C-alpha positions in Angstrom: 152.9 218.4 121.2 149.4 218.2 122.7 148.1 216.8 126.0 147.8 214.1 127.2 151.3 212.7 127.2 151.3 209.2 125.6 152.3 206.3 127.8 155.3 204.6 126.2 155.6 200.8 126.5 159.0 199.8 127.9 160.8 197.2 125.7 161.4 193.9 127.4 165.0 192.7 127.7 165.8 189.4 126.0 166.1 186.4 128.3 169.7 185.5 129.2 171.2 182.5 127.3 171.1 179.6 129.9 174.5 177.8 129.7 173.0 174.7 131.3 170.5 174.4 128.4 173.3 174.8 125.8 175.5 172.2 127.6 172.6 169.8 127.3 172.1 170.7 123.6 175.8 170.2 123.0 175.8 166.8 124.5 172.6 165.8 122.6 174.0 167.1 119.2 177.4 165.4 119.9 175.7 162.1 120.8 173.2 162.0 118.0 175.8 163.2 115.5 178.4 160.7 116.5 175.8 157.9 116.4 174.7 159.0 112.9 178.3 159.0 111.7 178.9 155.5 113.0 175.6 154.2 111.5 176.3 155.8 108.1 180.0 154.9 107.9 180.5 152.6 104.8 181.2 149.0 105.8 184.6 147.7 104.8 185.9 151.3 104.3 189.3 151.9 105.8 189.0 153.8 109.0 192.0 156.1 108.9 192.5 157.3 112.5 192.7 161.0 111.7 189.9 161.2 109.2 187.5 159.0 111.1 187.9 160.8 114.4 187.6 164.2 112.6 184.4 163.1 111.0 183.1 161.4 114.1 183.4 164.5 116.4 184.0 167.3 113.9 180.7 167.1 112.2 178.6 167.2 115.4 180.7 169.9 116.9 180.4 172.0 113.7 176.6 171.5 113.6 176.4 172.6 117.2 178.5 175.7 116.5 176.1 176.6 113.6 173.0 176.2 115.8 174.6 178.2 118.7 175.9 180.9 116.4 172.4 181.5 114.9 170.8 181.6 118.3 173.5 183.9 119.7 173.2 186.3 116.7 169.4 186.4 117.3 170.0 187.2 121.0 172.5 190.0 120.1 169.9 191.5 117.8 167.2 191.4 120.5 169.6 193.0 123.0 170.5 195.7 120.6 166.8 196.4 119.9 166.1 196.5 123.6 168.9 199.0 124.2 167.9 201.2 121.3 164.2 201.1 122.4 165.2 202.0 126.0 167.3 205.0 124.8 164.5 206.1 122.4 161.9 205.9 125.1 164.2 207.9 127.4 164.7 210.5 124.7 160.9 210.8 124.0 160.1 211.0 127.7 162.7 213.7 128.1 161.1 215.7 125.3 157.6 215.3 126.7 158.9 216.1 130.2 160.6 219.3 129.0 157.5 220.3 127.0 155.1 219.6 130.0 157.4 221.6 132.4 157.7 224.8 130.3 156.6 227.8 132.2 156.1 231.5 132.2 158.2 233.6 134.7 156.0 235.8 136.9 157.6 238.9 138.5 154.6 240.0 140.6 150.9 239.2 140.9 148.2 241.0 142.8 144.4 241.0 143.1 141.6 243.5 143.7 138.9 241.7 145.7 135.4 243.0 146.7 134.4 243.0 150.4 137.7 241.4 151.4 140.2 242.9 153.8 143.4 241.7 152.1 144.8 238.2 151.7 147.3 238.1 154.6 147.5 234.6 156.1 145.6 232.9 153.3 148.5 230.5 152.8 147.8 228.9 156.2 145.2 226.3 156.6 144.5 227.8 160.1 143.3 231.1 158.6 139.5 231.5 158.4 138.8 232.8 154.9 135.8 235.1 154.3 132.6 233.4 153.2 130.5 235.0 150.5 129.0 231.8 149.0 126.0 232.6 146.6 126.5 236.3 146.9 127.4 238.9 144.4 130.0 241.2 146.1 130.9 244.6 144.7 133.5 247.3 145.1 131.7 249.6 147.6 134.2 252.3 147.0 133.8 252.3 143.2 130.7 253.8 141.5 129.6 251.6 138.6 128.4 254.8 136.8 131.7 256.6 137.1 132.8 255.7 133.5 136.4 256.8 132.7 137.0 257.8 136.4 136.4 254.2 137.5 138.9 252.9 134.9 141.5 255.5 136.0 141.0 254.6 139.7 141.6 250.9 139.0 144.6 251.5 136.8 146.0 253.8 139.4 145.8 250.9 141.9 147.6 248.7 139.4 150.4 251.3 138.9 150.7 251.8 142.7 151.1 248.0 143.4 153.3 247.3 140.3 155.5 250.4 140.4 158.6 248.7 141.8 158.3 245.7 139.5 157.8 247.9 136.5 160.7 250.3 137.3 163.3 248.6 135.2 161.1 247.5 132.3 161.8 249.4 129.0 159.2 247.7 126.8 155.8 246.5 128.0 153.0 244.6 126.4 149.6 245.1 128.2 146.9 242.6 127.7 143.5 243.8 129.0 141.1 240.9 129.8 137.7 242.6 130.2 134.2 241.4 131.0 131.5 241.6 128.4 130.2 245.0 129.6 133.7 246.5 129.7 134.5 245.3 126.2 132.3 248.1 124.9 134.7 250.6 126.7 137.9 248.9 125.4 139.1 252.1 123.7 138.9 254.0 126.9 140.7 251.2 128.8 143.5 251.0 126.2 143.9 254.8 126.1 144.1 255.2 129.9 146.3 252.1 130.3 148.7 253.5 127.8 148.8 256.9 129.6 149.2 255.4 133.0 151.9 252.8 132.2 154.0 254.5 129.4 155.8 256.8 131.8 159.4 257.9 131.0 160.9 256.2 128.0 158.9 253.0 128.4 157.4 251.7 125.1 153.9 250.3 125.7 151.7 248.2 123.4 148.1 247.5 124.4 145.6 244.9 123.2 142.2 243.7 124.6 140.8 240.2 124.9 137.6 238.9 126.6 138.0 238.0 130.3 136.7 234.6 129.5 139.9 233.8 127.5 141.3 230.6 128.8 144.4 230.5 131.0 145.9 228.2 128.3 146.3 231.4 126.3 149.7 231.6 128.1 150.9 228.5 126.4 151.8 230.6 123.4 154.2 232.6 125.5 155.7 229.4 127.1 156.7 228.2 123.6 158.3 231.4 122.6 162.0 232.0 122.9 161.8 235.8 123.0 159.2 238.4 124.1 158.8 241.6 126.0 157.5 241.9 129.5 153.8 241.3 129.6 151.2 242.8 132.0 147.9 240.9 132.2 145.1 242.9 133.6 141.8 241.0 134.2 138.6 242.7 135.5 135.0 241.8 136.0 132.9 244.9 136.9 129.2 245.7 137.3 127.5 247.9 134.7 124.3 249.9 135.2 121.7 248.9 137.7 120.7 245.5 136.5 120.9 242.2 138.3 124.3 241.3 139.7 125.2 237.8 138.6 128.8 237.8 139.7 131.2 239.5 142.1 133.4 242.3 141.1 137.1 241.7 141.1 140.4 242.1 139.3 143.9 240.7 138.9 147.2 241.9 137.6 150.0 239.5 136.6 153.4 240.8 135.4 155.4 238.3 133.3 159.2 238.6 133.0 160.6 239.4 129.5 161.9 236.4 127.6 165.4 236.6 126.2 166.9 233.9 124.0 169.8 232.3 125.9 173.2 232.6 124.3 175.0 229.3 123.8 178.2 230.5 125.4 176.6 232.2 128.4 174.6 230.8 131.3 171.5 232.9 131.7 171.0 234.7 135.1 168.4 232.9 137.2 165.7 235.3 138.5 165.9 235.5 142.2 162.3 236.5 143.0 158.8 235.8 141.6 157.1 232.6 140.6 156.4 230.3 137.7 153.2 229.0 136.1 153.8 225.6 134.4 152.0 224.4 131.3 148.3 224.0 132.0 146.2 221.0 131.0 142.5 221.3 129.9 140.4 218.2 130.3 136.9 217.1 129.7 134.7 215.6 132.5 135.4 212.0 131.4 139.2 212.7 131.0 139.7 214.5 134.3 140.9 211.6 136.4 143.4 210.2 133.8 144.6 213.7 132.9 145.1 214.6 136.5 147.3 211.5 137.0 149.3 212.4 133.9 149.8 216.0 134.9 150.8 215.2 138.4 153.3 212.5 137.3 155.1 215.0 135.1 154.8 218.3 137.1 154.1 217.5 140.7 156.0 214.1 140.8 155.6 213.7 144.6 156.5 217.3 145.4 154.6 218.9 148.3 151.8 221.2 147.2 150.6 223.7 149.9 147.2 224.8 148.7 144.6 223.9 146.0 143.0 227.0 144.5 139.8 226.5 142.5 136.8 228.2 140.9 133.8 226.7 139.3 134.4 223.1 140.3 132.1 220.9 142.3 133.1 219.2 145.6 133.6 215.8 144.0 136.1 217.1 141.4 137.9 219.1 144.1 138.2 216.1 146.4 139.5 213.9 143.6 142.2 216.4 142.7 143.0 217.2 146.3 143.4 213.5 147.2 145.9 213.0 144.3 147.9 216.0 145.5 147.7 214.9 149.2 146.5 218.4 150.1 144.8 218.8 153.5 141.1 219.7 153.2 141.9 222.9 155.3 144.1 224.0 152.4 141.4 223.8 149.8 140.9 227.4 148.6 137.5 227.5 146.8 137.2 231.1 145.5 133.5 230.7 144.8 132.9 230.4 148.5 135.4 233.1 149.5 134.7 235.8 146.8 131.1 235.1 145.9 129.5 234.3 142.5 132.2 233.7 139.8 132.4 235.7 136.6 134.3 235.7 133.4 137.6 236.8 135.0 137.4 234.5 138.0 139.9 232.1 136.5 142.5 234.9 136.2 141.8 236.1 139.7 142.2 232.6 141.1 145.5 232.2 139.2 146.8 235.6 140.5 145.9 234.7 144.0 147.8 231.4 143.8 150.8 233.2 142.3 150.7 236.0 144.9 150.4 233.6 147.9 153.0 231.2 146.4 155.5 234.0 145.9 154.9 235.3 149.4 155.2 231.9 151.2 157.7 230.2 148.9 155.6 227.0 148.5 154.0 225.3 145.5 150.3 225.9 144.7 147.9 224.1 142.4 145.2 225.7 140.4 142.0 224.1 139.1 139.3 226.1 137.4 136.3 225.5 135.2 136.6 226.5 131.6 134.0 227.0 128.9 132.3 223.8 127.6 132.5 222.0 130.9 136.2 221.7 130.7 138.6 221.8 133.7 142.0 223.5 133.6 144.7 222.4 136.0 148.2 223.8 136.4 151.0 224.0 138.9 152.4 227.3 140.3 155.8 227.3 141.9 157.8 230.0 143.7 161.4 231.0 143.0 161.9 231.9 146.6 161.8 228.6 148.5 160.6 228.2 152.1 163.6 227.2 154.1 161.9 227.4 157.5 161.0 223.7 157.5 
């Protein structure tokens, strides 16, 4: 079932049978039929009272009943088709609605940002965010030449921030999303990640993907019934002493394990964390129509607190923001806040939206630029609702 969701044409109900019209038709058939019987009755033939009156009125009434019966049968068929079409549309819309609103459960999300003193207060439109537009910001406390020591430092930070969330997880799948330079060190990353995160009896499986991997990669997990807990670690780091074309940064997102629900038992609803709903990827010409489609199915008039973006121009942001009815002060353009975007910027933006959404208990919207001039949009929701309003 791919995007976009098709627009189903609602069947039109048949027009009601107008009794006034049929009274007029009955009078006309009765009058014409009676006149025809009188005109065609043989001259000199005995007019038996019973037979004559039966023919005089019986034939026109019978003709009318045949005409009315055919019309009524046709109307019943049209009404049946209308009801069946309405039910079928409702069924298909329900299937599309369920497909579009599938999600991944997020236990915890955190980010590692360069030259930024935390993200406290970022959920509020009154907070002044840092401005690093056009700059390449780096981890001043992390030496690009440190090699394995740098990897260990970053993964120690991940373990420190994720320790509580990981405590009760017996099986963990780690997905490393690394920038192009770090991909050459993937073996060291995998080895150190396995050492740091396979403590106790926890079973750990590690794999590596490019940081440029689309966020739609998570759709595969959305469509699965079962799966272990998954830890997504995305990093974009500087290498050597060459030109700096992006800001350093990282993100960690822990996904809740998926367990197939038993038919006789209601699954326990998670009490904390957030959800990322199915993303939509659109071309430049399709963005407006796809945004409308996505918002009708996922947002559906619900209040969205912030719009988080990376790689989009002001026109596209304004278009999406207006449809969401998000105040301009709540536009969170990460290219302005964090500096030049890199291959992992989409994952960092998503992690920020999840982190802020979980903390404040309000919905967030994410819009990021993908490869090939595509735009990805998705809704992020919190399981802990803000009840202060």
